[in-house]
C-alpha positions as CSV (number, residue, x, y, z in Angstrom):
1,M,0.8,35.8,3.7
2,V,-1.8,32.9,2.9
3,E,-2.6,31.6,-0.8
4,K,-5.4,29.0,-1.6
5,I,-4.2,26.1,-3.9
6,D,-5.7,23.0,-5.2
7,I,-3.8,20.0,-4.8
8,A,-3.5,19.3,-8.5
9,S,-1.2,22.9,-8.1
10,F,0.4,21.5,-5.5
11,F,1.2,17.9,-7.0
12,N,2.7,20.2,-10.4
13,A,4.5,23.0,-8.1
14,S,8.4,23.2,-9.8
15,E,9.6,22.8,-6.5
16,K,8.2,20.5,-3.6
17,M,7.5,22.7,-0.6
18,P,7.2,21.1,2.6
19,L,3.6,20.0,3.5
20,F,2.0,20.3,7.2
21,D,-1.0,17.8,8.3
22,V,-2.5,19.6,10.9
23,R,-5.3,16.3,11.5
24,T,-4.9,15.1,14.9
25,P,-2.4,12.2,15.6
26,A,-5.1,9.1,15.1
27,E,-6.1,11.2,11.7
28,F,-2.9,11.2,10.7
29,S,-2.3,7.7,11.1
30,K,-5.2,6.1,9.5
31,G,-3.8,8.0,6.1
32,H,-1.3,10.9,4.8
33,I,0.3,12.3,2.1
34,P,3.8,10.3,1.8
35,N,6.5,13.0,3.7
36,A,4.0,15.0,5.4
37,F,4.5,16.3,8.6
38,N,1.8,15.6,11.5
39,L,1.8,19.1,12.9
40,A,-1.6,18.6,14.7
41,L,-3.8,21.2,16.0
42,F,-5.2,19.5,18.6
43,S,-4.6,16.0,20.1
44,N,-6.9,13.1,19.4
45,E,-8.6,13.4,22.6
46,E,-9.0,17.5,22.3
47,R,-10.7,17.0,18.9
48,A,-13.6,14.5,20.2
49,I,-14.4,17.2,23.1
50,V,-14.4,20.2,20.8
51,G,-16.6,18.1,18.3
52,T,-19.0,17.0,20.7
53,I,-19.3,20.3,21.9
54,Y,-20.1,21.2,18.3
55,K,-22.8,18.7,18.1
56,K,-24.4,18.8,22.0
57,E,-23.5,23.3,22.5
58,D,-23.5,25.3,19.9
59,P,-20.0,25.9,17.5
60,K,-19.6,29.4,19.5
61,Q,-18.9,27.3,22.4
62,A,-16.9,24.8,20.6
63,L,-14.7,27.6,18.9
64,L,-14.0,29.2,22.5
65,K,-12.8,25.2,23.8
66,G,-10.3,24.8,20.5
67,L,-9.0,28.6,21.2
68,E,-8.4,27.4,25.0
69,F,-6.6,24.2,24.0
70,V,-4.8,25.9,21.1
71,G,-3.7,28.9,22.9
72,P,-0.5,27.5,24.6
73,K,0.1,25.5,21.7
74,M,0.6,28.4,19.4
75,R,4.8,29.3,19.7
76,L,5.2,25.4,19.8
77,L,3.4,25.5,16.5
78,I,5.6,27.7,15.2
79,E,9.0,26.2,16.4
80,E,8.0,22.7,15.6
81,V,7.3,24.0,11.9
82,E,11.1,26.2,11.8
83,K,12.4,22.4,13.4
84,K,11.3,20.4,10.5
85,T,12.8,23.5,7.8
86,K,14.5,25.5,6.7
87,H,12.2,26.8,3.5
88,K,9.9,29.9,4.0
89,T,7.4,28.4,1.9
90,V,5.0,25.8,3.2
91,A,2.0,23.8,2.5
92,V,-0.3,23.4,5.2
93,H,-3.7,20.9,5.0
94,C,-6.5,19.4,7.4
95,W,-9.2,16.8,6.3
96,R,-11.5,19.5,4.7
97,G,-9.6,22.1,4.3
98,G,-11.4,24.3,6.5
99,K,-10.9,25.7,10.0
100,R,-7.7,23.6,11.3
101,S,-5.6,24.6,7.9
102,G,-6.8,28.2,8.0
103,S,-6.5,28.7,11.6
104,V,-2.1,27.3,11.6
105,G,-2.3,28.9,7.6
106,W,-2.8,32.4,9.5
107,L,-0.6,32.1,12.8
108,L,2.4,30.7,10.5
109,G,1.9,33.9,7.8
110,M,2.0,36.0,10.7
111,A,5.0,34.7,11.9
112,G,6.5,35.2,8.3
113,F,6.0,32.3,6.3
114,E,4.8,32.1,2.5
115,V,1.5,29.9,3.1
116,K,0.1,27.4,0.7
117,T,-3.6,25.9,2.2
118,I,-4.8,23.2,0.1
119,I,-8.1,23.4,-0.6
120,G,-10.5,20.4,-0.1
121,G,-7.5,19.2,2.0
122,Y,-6.8,15.6,2.5
123,K,-10.2,14.5,1.1
124,A,-9.3,16.2,-1.9
125,Y,-6.2,14.5,-2.1
126,R,-8.0,11.0,-1.8
127,N,-10.1,11.7,-4.6
128,F,-7.4,13.2,-6.5
129,I,-5.6,9.9,-6.6
130,L,-8.0,7.5,-6.6
131,N,-9.4,9.4,-10.0
132,Q,-5.5,9.0,-11.2
133,F,-5.5,5.3,-10.7
134,Y,-7.9,5.3,-13.6
135,Q,-7.0,8.3,-16.0
136,Q,-3.0,8.0,-15.9
137,K,-2.8,5.7,-18.3
138,L,0.6,3.7,-17.6
139,E,2.8,0.7,-19.5
140,L,3.2,-1.7,-17.4
141,L,4.4,-5.3,-17.8
142,V,3.4,-7.5,-15.3
143,L,5.8,-10.6,-14.0
144,G,4.2,-13.4,-13.2
145,G,4.9,-17.5,-11.8
146,K,4.3,-19.7,-9.5
147,T,5.3,-19.3,-5.9
148,G,9.0,-19.6,-5.4
149,C,9.9,-18.5,-8.6
150,G,12.0,-15.4,-7.0
151,K,9.9,-13.1,-8.5
152,T,10.8,-10.1,-6.3
153,K,14.3,-10.5,-6.6
154,I,14.0,-10.1,-10.3
155,L,12.1,-7.0,-10.1
156,H,15.0,-5.7,-8.0
157,A,17.5,-6.8,-10.6
158,L,15.4,-5.6,-13.9
159,K,15.6,-1.5,-11.3
160,E,19.3,-2.4,-11.0
161,Q,19.8,-2.8,-14.8
162,G,17.8,0.3,-15.5
163,E,14.3,-0.4,-15.5
164,Q,11.4,0.7,-13.8
165,I,9.9,-1.2,-11.4
166,I,7.2,-1.0,-8.7
167,D,7.1,-3.4,-6.3
168,L,3.3,-4.0,-4.4
169,E,4.9,-6.2,-2.1
170,G,7.5,-4.2,-0.6
171,L,4.6,-1.7,-0.4
172,A,2.2,-3.4,1.5
173,H,4.7,-5.2,3.8
174,H,3.5,-8.7,2.9
175,K,4.3,-11.1,0.3
176,G,1.2,-12.0,-0.6
177,S,0.3,-15.7,0.2
178,A,-0.5,-16.8,3.9
179,F,2.9,-17.3,4.8
180,G,3.5,-13.8,3.1
181,F,3.7,-11.8,7.0
182,I,6.6,-13.6,7.8
183,G,9.7,-11.5,8.6
184,E,7.7,-8.0,7.3
185,A,7.1,-5.1,9.2
186,P,3.5,-4.1,10.5
187,A,1.3,-3.5,7.1
188,P,-0.2,-0.2,6.1
189,T,-4.1,1.0,6.5
190,V,-5.6,0.4,3.1
191,E,-5.6,3.8,2.6
192,Q,-2.2,4.4,3.0
193,F,-0.9,1.8,0.7
194,E,-3.0,3.6,-2.1
195,N,-1.6,7.0,-1.0
196,N,2.2,5.2,-1.2
197,L,1.5,3.2,-4.5
198,F,0.4,6.6,-5.9
199,E,3.6,8.6,-4.4
200,A,5.3,5.6,-6.1
201,I,3.9,6.1,-9.5
202,T,5.0,9.5,-9.4
203,S,8.1,9.1,-8.6
204,L,8.8,7.2,-12.0
205,D,8.5,8.3,-15.6
206,T,5.0,7.0,-16.8
207,S,6.3,7.6,-20.8
208,R,8.2,4.4,-20.3
209,R,7.6,0.7,-19.2
210,I,6.8,-0.5,-15.3
211,W,7.7,-3.6,-14.0
212,I,5.1,-5.2,-11.6
213,E,4.7,-8.8,-9.9
214,N,1.1,-10.5,-10.8
215,E,-0.9,-10.5,-7.5
216,S,-3.9,-11.0,-6.1
217,K,-6.2,-7.9,-5.4
218,R,-5.7,-8.5,-2.1
219,I,-1.8,-8.5,-0.9
220,G,-2.2,-9.5,2.9
221,R,-4.3,-6.9,5.0
222,V,-4.4,-4.2,1.7
223,S,-6.1,-4.6,-1.5
224,I,-4.8,-2.6,-5.0
225,P,-7.0,0.2,-5.6
226,N,-9.4,-0.3,-8.7
227,G,-8.4,1.5,-11.6
228,F,-4.9,0.2,-11.2
229,W,-5.8,-3.3,-11.1
230,E,-7.8,-2.9,-14.2
231,Q,-4.5,-1.8,-15.8
232,M,-2.7,-4.9,-14.5
233,K,-4.8,-7.0,-15.7
234,A,-5.4,-5.5,-18.9
235,A,-0.8,-5.0,-19.5
236,P,0.8,-8.2,-21.0
237,L,2.0,-10.7,-18.3
238,V,5.5,-12.8,-18.7
239,N,4.9,-16.3,-16.8
240,M,7.8,-17.7,-15.9
241,T,8.3,-21.3,-15.0
242,L,11.1,-23.4,-12.8
243,P,11.6,-26.8,-11.5
244,F,9.8,-27.3,-8.3
245,E,13.1,-28.3,-6.5
246,V,14.8,-24.9,-7.2
247,R,11.4,-23.1,-6.4
248,L,10.9,-25.1,-3.0
249,T,14.5,-24.0,-1.8
250,V,13.9,-20.3,-2.9
251,S,10.7,-20.6,-1.4
252,I,12.2,-21.9,1.9
253,E,14.4,-18.8,2.2
254,N,12.0,-16.6,2.0
255,Y,9.5,-18.4,4.3
256,S,12.1,-19.9,7.0
257,T,12.1,-18.4,10.5
258,E,12.8,-18.7,14.2
259,V,9.4,-18.2,15.1
260,K,8.0,-22.1,14.3
261,A,4.7,-20.3,15.9
262,D,4.6,-18.1,12.7
263,L,4.7,-20.9,10.2
264,E,2.2,-22.7,12.2
265,T,-0.1,-19.8,11.7
266,A,0.5,-19.6,7.9
267,F,-0.4,-23.3,7.9
268,H,-3.6,-22.5,9.9
269,N,-4.9,-20.4,7.8
270,I,-4.9,-22.5,5.0
271,K,-5.8,-25.3,7.0
272,K,-9.2,-25.9,5.3
273,R,-7.7,-25.5,2.0
274,L,-4.9,-27.7,2.8
275,G,-7.1,-30.5,4.4
276,G,-6.7,-32.2,7.3
277,Q,-4.2,-34.7,6.7
278,N,-2.3,-32.5,4.7
279,Y,-2.3,-29.7,7.3
280,Q,-1.2,-32.5,10.4
281,R,1.5,-33.4,8.0
282,A,2.8,-30.3,7.7
283,L,2.5,-29.6,11.3
284,A,4.7,-33.0,12.3
285,Y,7.6,-32.4,9.8
286,L,7.7,-28.5,11.6
287,A,7.8,-30.4,15.2
288,V,11.2,-31.8,13.6
289,G,12.2,-28.9,11.5
290,D,11.8,-30.8,7.9
291,L,11.3,-27.1,6.4
292,K,11.7,-29.0,3.3
293,S,8.5,-31.2,3.9
294,A,6.4,-29.0,5.1
295,G,7.1,-26.5,2.5
296,S,6.5,-29.2,-0.3
297,I,2.9,-29.8,1.0
298,A,2.5,-26.0,0.9
299,L,3.8,-25.1,-2.6
300,K,2.1,-27.7,-4.0
301,Y,-1.5,-25.8,-2.9
302,Y,-0.4,-23.0,-4.0
303,D,0.8,-24.2,-7.5
304,K,-2.9,-25.1,-7.8
305,Q,-4.0,-22.2,-6.8
306,Y,-1.6,-20.3,-9.4
307,Q,-2.7,-22.3,-12.5
308,Y,-6.6,-21.7,-11.2
309,M,-5.6,-17.4,-11.2
310,L,-3.7,-18.3,-14.6
311,E,-6.6,-19.4,-16.0
312,K,-9.0,-17.1,-15.5
313,N,-6.5,-14.1,-16.4
314,K,-7.8,-11.9,-19.0
315,T,-4.8,-10.4,-20.4
316,K,-4.5,-10.2,-24.5
317,T,-0.6,-11.4,-24.1
318,I,0.7,-13.9,-22.0
319,K,4.0,-15.2,-22.8
320,Y,5.5,-18.3,-21.2
321,M,9.1,-18.4,-20.4
322,N,11.0,-21.4,-19.0
323,F,13.9,-21.3,-16.6
324,E,16.1,-23.9,-15.1
325,N,17.9,-21.9,-12.1
326,D,17.7,-19.2,-9.7
327,E,19.6,-16.5,-11.2
328,P,17.8,-13.3,-10.8
329,E,20.3,-11.0,-13.0
330,K,20.4,-13.1,-15.8
331,T,17.0,-13.3,-16.0
332,A,16.3,-9.6,-15.9
333,Q,18.5,-9.9,-18.8
334,F,16.3,-12.0,-20.5
335,L,13.4,-9.7,-20.1
336,I,14.7,-6.8,-20.6
337,A,16.0,-7.7,-24.2
338,Y,12.7,-9.8,-24.9
339,A,10.9,-6.4,-23.5
340,N,12.4,-4.3,-26.1
341,K,12.0,-7.0,-29.1
342,E,8.5,-7.6,-28.4
343,L,6.5,-5.7,-26.2
344,T,8.3,-2.2,-26.6
345,K,5.1,0.7,-28.5
């Protein structure tokens, strides 16, 4: 049996059903619903051939060519679904909820599955989540502080103590500065970052507070979606300070690497903003393995950048907190006590 459902019904289903994305591997790679399986009806090359015939010849010839490609795969498609799940109810989508998902839905229905095809496909999903970033009101608390305050470690200490967090830098695979790519996995596409962020939100209780780190709108190669960004900027900000030497030690731990070229690349990326003299000094320190002196140059630059961003912050609530040591667990305890007393609605 095949039934059409909208994207909201898919998310609101009492039991999450396995989801199969029948678009090409290239489409899937650009962006997909988290946890979906790619069950490609056409390869990248096959879809290009069918599309060209559709545009330059006629739809009937494109259909026949598509059947020529798909015919030998029909058994393999069914076996792939059986391999991926023991469920008999599955969901299927393509780009716009058209012929590809309809065809695969029919095939799986004939094989005994109860199939839900998503109306509007992946395009409907994208519209849905981008609207949700505006419409879904979140109780965000923003954790700020200059580079080296150990905000990510504190976020995870908050989580260990029962708080809800969203690790934006973890989702972006980037620590948010010119040095942020060091030690990270390849970044997702902007589209996939947005999908993963929505997935992270849906895993939380949105009636409770959620801690996030103070970020620029761009984190490496990705960008925070506008609806979420607006809520970030309106949320209370807890801004921490730590002594310069403590932050320098934390920064060296975060960005140290055996690949000296990565550090050189990072300094090169901010060469104009550092100034030629500081840039050359930093490279000279790196050449002799003096990470502390090189890091000091970078940290002083980022301190100025953060202060400028802080002065432009438009939130109505900024709480300044001074700490002396890098102690994530103790800092998390202090933040929870403060939030319970001062910031809980």
